[in-house]
N, C-alpha and C positions, 0 to 999 in steps of 0.2 A: 331561457337560454342557459345551456350548461356552461359553467366556467370552472376553472381549476383554482384552488385556494391560493396558489402562488400568484395568480393574476387578479385577485379579488379587488385590489386597489384601483383597478381601471374601471370598476363598475359601481362606484359609489352612487347611491340613490336609485339603483336599477334593480329590477326583479331578476333573480338568477336561480339556477338549479345546481346543487352540489351533490355529486354522486360519490359516496364514500362509506366510512364506517364510524360508529360511535366509539370514540376513544374513552370518554368518561362522561358522567352525568351527575348533576346535583340539582336539588329542588329547593325552592324557597316559597312556600305558600302557593300562590297561583302562577308561579313562574318556574319553568324548567330551564336550566343552563346545560346545553348540549355541547360537548367538545367534539368537534367533527375532524376527521382527517381523510384525505383523499390520495395520499401518496406524494403530494406536492407540498403539503403544509398542514397546519392545524388552525382551526377557526372556531370561535365560540358562537353557537346559535342560541338566541334568546327566544323562548317560546312562552307566550302568555295564553291563558285559557280564553281570554277575550278574542285573541287573534285566530285561534285554530278550532275553538269549540270544545265542548266537554268530551266528546268521544275520542278525538285525537289526543287531547291533553291526557286523558286517562290511559290511552295506549302508550304514550311516551313515558308514563309513570313506571312501566314494566319493561322498558328497553334495557337490555343488559350490555355490558362491555363487549365491543367488537361486533355487535349486530351491524350488518350492512344495510344502509338506508339511503334513500334519495330524498333530499330536503329542498324545498322551495322557500324563498324568502327575499327580503330586500336588504341590500348592503348599506351599512351605516358606519360612518367614521366614529371611532372611539379611541381617544389617546391612551386610555387605560389598558386597552387590549394589547397583547404582545405584538400582534400584526398591525395594529392601528385601526382595525375594522372588526365589526361584528355583523351577524346576520340576524335580522328580525324574521323569525320563522313564521310562514303562513300556512304551510302544510308539509307533510312528509309521508313516505311509504316505506315499509320494510321489505327488503329484498331477500335477506337470509338471516335467520335467527342465530344467536350465539348464546349457548347456555353454559354457565360455569366456566368461563374463560380462565385458564389455569394460571395466568400471570396477572396478578392484581397489583395495585399500587403499593402494597406492603413489601418489605424486604424479602428477597429470595436468595438462596445460595447460588454460586456460580454454576455448579454442576447441574442443579435444577434448571437453571436458565439455558445452559448449553444443550441439555436433553430436549428442550423445547425451543431450540434456536429458530426454527421455522416460524414460531409465534413471537419470540423475543424481538425479531427484526422489526416488528410493528411499533416498538417504543420510539419516543421522540429522540432519545439519545442515539440509539442504533441507526435510525434513519439519518441523523446528522453525520455520523461517522461515514456511512456509505455514500452520502452526497459529497463529502470531502474527498473520499477515495475516488469517486468519479471525476471530480475536478482535477485532482492530481494526475490521473491517467490522461485526461483530456489535455492538460497543460504539457505533459511529457510528449504526447503525440504532436501537438502544435509546435513545440520547441524544435523537434527534430525535422518535421516536415518543412518548417520555415527556413531551415538551414541547409536544405538540399539533401538530407539523408533519405535513403530509400528503404521503406519497410520490406524486409524479407523474412520469410517464415521458416525457421529451422525445424527439423523433424523432432517429434516427441519420443519416438522409438529410436534408440541408438545402439550401435554394436559394441561400444566401449565407453570407458570412463572419461570424464573431463576434469572432475574435481576430486579425484581419489576413489579408489575401488571399494573402500569400506562403507560408503554411503549410497550405494547403488540399489535401486529397486529392480530386481530381476522380473522378467515377463516371459511367459512361454510364447514363442513365435512359431511360424510354420515349419513343418518337417524337422522337428527337434532342434531348431535354431534357438539360441538364447539371445534375448534382447534386453534392454534396460530402459527405464524411463529417464528422460533427459535430466541432467543436473544443471545444464547450461547450454545455450545455443551457440556459445562463443566460437567453437572450432569451425562450425558451419558458416558462421558470420565472417570469419576470416576468408573463407572461400568466396563468398558473395562480395566482400569488400575488394577482393582482387579483380572482380568483374565490374563493380559499380562505383568503387571509390569510397563512398560514405554510406553505410547501411545501419539499420537497427532492427531489432526484433522486440516483440512484446508478447510474452506468453507464459504458460505455467511451467514450473520446474519442480523437481522432486528430489528430496534428500532423505535417505533412510538413516538419519542421525538420531541416535537414541538419547535425545535431549529433552528435558522437561522445563527448560528455562522459559522465562517470559518473552524471549526474543526469537523463539524457534517454532516453525511450522514444518510439517513434512511435505506439504504442497503449498507453493507460493508463486506469485507472479513477479516476473523480472523483466526490466527493460535493459537491453544490451546494445549500445552503439559500438561500431567498429570502423576504424578509419585507415585507409592506405596512406602511406607516407606520413606517419604520425609518430611523434616522440612522446616520452613520458610527460613532458611539459604540456604538450597538446592535449593529452588525456586529462591532466589535472585542470587545465583551463576550461575544457568542455564540461567536466563534472561540476566545477564551480558555477559556471553560467547556468547549467541545468537547475541546480538547487535554488539559486537566487530567483530564477524565472518561475519555478514551480511554487515557491512560497509566496511570491508576489501575487500570483494568480489566485491562490486560495484566499489571501487577504482581500483581494479585490472582489471576488465572486461569492465567498462563503463566510462573510462576517456573521451572519445570523447563526449558522451552524456552529461556528466557533464559540459564539456566546452561549448556545445551548449546552456546550461542553464545558463552559466556564473557563475557556482557554485564555491565558494571559497573552494577549496579542502583542504586547511590547516585546516579548521574547522572540516573536516571529518577525517583527518589524526590524529587529537588529540583524537579520540575516542579509547582509550586504557584502559585496566584494571589498577588499580581498580577504580570502580565508588564510589563516595562519598555516604555514607549511613547515613541518618539523621532520627531520630525519629520524630513522629508527634509532640511531646512536643517541641522539639528543633525547628521544622519548624514554629510552632505558635510563639515562642519567636522571631525568625528571622523576621517574617512578622510584628509583632508588632513594632519591632525596626525600621522597614522601613515605619511605619505610616499606615499599613493596619488595617482596622476595623474588625479584626478577633477575635473571642472568642473561647476558648477551647471548643471542641465538634462540631464545625461547619466543614463542608466539604470545600475544597478549590475550588475557582473559577478560571477561566482562568488567570486573573491578578495576583492572588496569586501564581499560578504555574509558571508564567513567572518570577516573582520576585525571587522565590526560585531557579529557574534553571539558572538565568543570572549570578549568582556568580561562576559558574563552566563552564569549557570548554568541559565537557562530561556529559552524562546523570547522574541524581542524583536520588537515591532511597529513597523514604519517606516510613517509615514502622511504624507499630503499630498505626494505625488510631483508633479513637473511634469505638467501635462495632456498635453504633447507626447509623453510616453513611455507614456501610458496609453490604453486603448481609447476609442472614440468615445462610448460610452454612459456614461462616468464623469462625475458631476456636478462642475462647477467650484466652488471655494470662493467664496462670495459676496463675501468680503472681499479675496481675492486670486485673481482668475479664472485666473491662469496656473498655479494649483495644482489638482489633482484631489482629490476627497474619497475617496481610496482608501487601502488599507493592504495591505502585504505582511507576513506573519508568517515570520520566519526562525528555523529550528530551531537549537539550540545544537550544539556539537561540529563545526561546519563543514559542516552539511547544507543550508544555504541555504533558499530559499523553499519552504514547504510549503502555505501558504495565500495566496491573493490575492483581494481583493474590495474592497467599498466601497459608497458610496451611489450610486444610479443617477441619471442625468439625467432629471428628470420634466417639464421645460419643452418644449413642442412646438416652438416656433420655434427654440430653441437646438439641439434635437435635429436639426431639418432642416438647420441650418447645419453641424453637426458631420458629418453624413452627406456633405454636399457637400465639406467640407474633406478628408475621408478618401477622396474619389473612389469612393464606394459607390453602387450603383444604387438610387435611391429606391424604385422600383417593387417591389423585392424586400423592402423594409422597411415597406410600407404597413400591414401588419397590426400591426407593432411600433409604428408611429406612432399607430395607433388607441388604444393603451394610454394615450397622452398626450392624445388627443382626448376620450375618454369617461371622465371621472372620474379624472384623474391624481392621484397621491399620492406623497409621499416614500417611497422604498423602497430596499432594499439587500440584499446577500448576499455570498457568497464561494464559492470553489471550493477544495477540498483534494484534492490528488493522493494516492491511497492508497499508491502505490508509494514516493513520497518519504517519507511518514510511516513506512512499514514499514522503509525503509532506515535512517532515523534511530533509531527505537526499537530495532531489532536491531543497530545500529552496523555496517552493511554497507559495504564499500568501493565497491560499484557497485549501481545500481538494478536491474540485470539479474537478480539473484537474488530479487527481491521478487514476481515474478509467475511462474506455472507455465511459460509459454512466451513469453519476451520477444521483442518485435518492435523491431528497431533499424534504423538506416539501412542497415547492411550485413548484416543477418541476418533471414531469414524462414523458417528451417528449424530444427527440425522443425515 
């Protein structure tokens, strides 16, 4: 009976078949120790010459890393094994040979590994990261679905900018039309929120940002909720609830993967409500007191965000940034029009912004003015302006980059390990 390694504990004392790959092998006299993987986990198979005979035992002597094999054996409990179980091998067969697998247990440089990303994914560490990524995505979907949000899918081809014209990827469209890869689905989500009330999207977004920092990818995945009749406070409450729910889900379902990554889970267990909420004004004061050369009106860089977040054991919300550093669609504060009704959520442990959002500008005349100020083509936004012409309401939402959330929860040095095939300014292979 074929079983998956993740279910091996249900079959103690039973004969089973494992279909997978040879992750590693070592021998000790008349015993081979085969580390097997099948995509769901890792398991040690113990093969004795007495159990399989001379021919098979000799064949196993020549098995190389990543050979695909089908192994039969009996499941045995063993408290010393990482999974709590081992397999007493009775027979095996080779499906596909693997000669000179290029990624060995020795140290390799990052560029070497990224050039072989299609094979690097087979390592235990990379599998653990991608399983946690899956759990985060699953938790995000469950969170919004359980709260009555409707998944709507904005287009990837767009006719205009959403997050600024300097980071657009142009694409040739039909009949000499120019299109761009989406920077965000937000504008379209505002339209579907006016129809459905509470909506969200989850999909790829693209930024032609010439950045080589550890926090940036040119292609990344983002979840974006949008709510009709919502204030900035509603947006902050939703962001807080999402992060708490997401971290709790990973702690509940992916303890093993966190242990593979040697993640200090006490840092994650501290992620509870309420999150500290600090105005931009207060944040600037804090930074100046720490010796940062920041002046009021400037946006925060990575070092600034790290300093602000390191004072707390949970995410911190910075709200009411200057309108000049925020997107054209952000609502100005009625009491201080130079401020935008926006919020950035900074992750602890130096991981910077993971959520950005706020209340949208609902006033038609002011929106027209902002479009002109940002030198945007009004004709490309007529449909967006219609949302202010026909039954405008206060509304808001945010975007959360999945890769940055994964990097923080896994405590990874660089965001490039958070996605199966990272796309960066200097890398588009494989």
